[in-house]
Structures are given as C-alpha cells and as structure tokens.
N, C-alpha and C positions, 0 to 999 in steps of 0.2 A: 879702389883698386879692383881689378878683375883678372882672374886667372883664365887664360884662353888656350885652346889647342893652337899651336903655331900654324898648322895648315888651315884651320878655320879662319884665323885672323888674317893670314896672308891671302886667302881666297875671297875674303869679303869684298863687296863692291867698294869702289873708291869713295863713296859717300858715307856709308854707314855699316856698322858691324852688328850682326845678330847671331848669338850662339845657337846651336841646334836646339837647345831646350827652350828657347824663346817662344816658339810657336805653341808649345804645350802649356807653358807657365805664364806667358804674357808679360814677363819682366826679365831683366838680366840680373843675376846674382852678383853682388859686389861685396867688398869688405873694407872696413876702415884699416889703415896701416897696421894698427896694433892687433888686428884680427887675422891678418893674412897668413901668418905662419901656421896657426892652428887649423885654418881652413885647408891650406895646402897639404898639411900632413894628414888630415882626416880623410880628404876626398881624393888626393892625387899622389899619395906617397909612392915614391920610386919612379914616377913618370918622368921621362926626359924630353917630351915633345911639347913643352909648355912655354908660354910667355906671360909676363905680368904687365898689365896695362895700368898706367897711372892716368886717371881721368880727372879733368877739371870740371867739377860739377856745374860751375857757372856757364860753361860752354855747351851744356846739353840742352836740347829743346824739350826732351821728355822730362816728366816729373820724377823726382827721387823721393822714395819713402823709406824711412828707417823703421823696419818692422821685425817682429819676432814671430815668424810663421810656424816654427817647429817646436815651440814650447821650451826653448833654451833660456839662458840667463841674460842674453843681450840682444839688442836689435841689430840688424844688418841692413845696409843700404841696398835697395832694389830700384833699378832704373826701369821705368814703365814705358819703354820705347827703345828703338835702336840707339846704339852709341855712335854718334857722328865721329868720323875720324879726326876732325879738327878739335874735338873735346879730349882726345887722347894726347897727352903732352909728353909721354915717354913710354917706351916699350923696352923690356929687358928680358933676356932668357931667364927662365926659372928652372934651375937645375938642382937635383937632389944631391946631398952629400952622403956621408957615412950612414949606412943602414937605410938609405932611401929617404932620409929626412931632409926637409927644407929648412934653411935658416936665412934670415935677412940680416944685414948689418944693423946694429942697434940705431945708428944715426938715420938710416932709411926709415925705420919704423917711427922714430920720434918726429922726424921732419916731414914724413909723407912723401919722400922722394925715393927714387929707385936706386940710385947709385949703382952698385953691382948686385944684382939680384941672384947671383949664383950662390950656391951653398958655400959656407965657410967651414 
C-alpha cells in the first residue's frame, strides 16, 4: 500500500506514478496493510487530501525491497522504480476521523484490501 496526495496521483502520467520524493530518494515508500494506520497517523495526521493505493506487487516491473532504513523495529516495502498504473488494483480516499486520526476497517488490514478506507 502507498499513501499518495490525491492531486499527485491524479496528475501522474497514464503509464506510471512517481511521488515527489522519488527523485531524491530513488524509491517509493510503501507499507504492508498492517503498517498503514501507524504510517498514516505518524506522517499524515489530519490531512484530507490523500488516497490509499493498493498495489499488486506481481504487476510491478521495479524491484521491491523490504528494508529498515530508519532504524525502527520492522522493515517496510520500498519500490525501486515508478509504480505502473496497471499495478494499482484499487484506490480509495483516505480520510481522517476524530482528532485527525486514520483508521482502516480490520478486515481491510487483515485481507490487504481497501474496502472503505475512510475513517471509522
């Protein structure tokens, strides 16, 4: 999964998506389904201009590495290339709820599907 600014996602070329940080970092930050809430709340709390992309890793031409680059407790998937639009199997609005916090339905986290990515 990848959290994207809606305008960046919508303005990306028809073929592939590259977030603004890609040029400087050389990869696209992603999260496993069980990591997405913590990431959203740490880096995007209260933002209302986001979408959540569900990516089918098998459809990517770029390599994916699970790495821990910041010294935390767990590795995160990093896509070392653009994300082709055909690899994005679902897109949902990611909206904060009470206090600006994000929550995903438990079934979405368990199954790795988006369902309704709005806050509950």
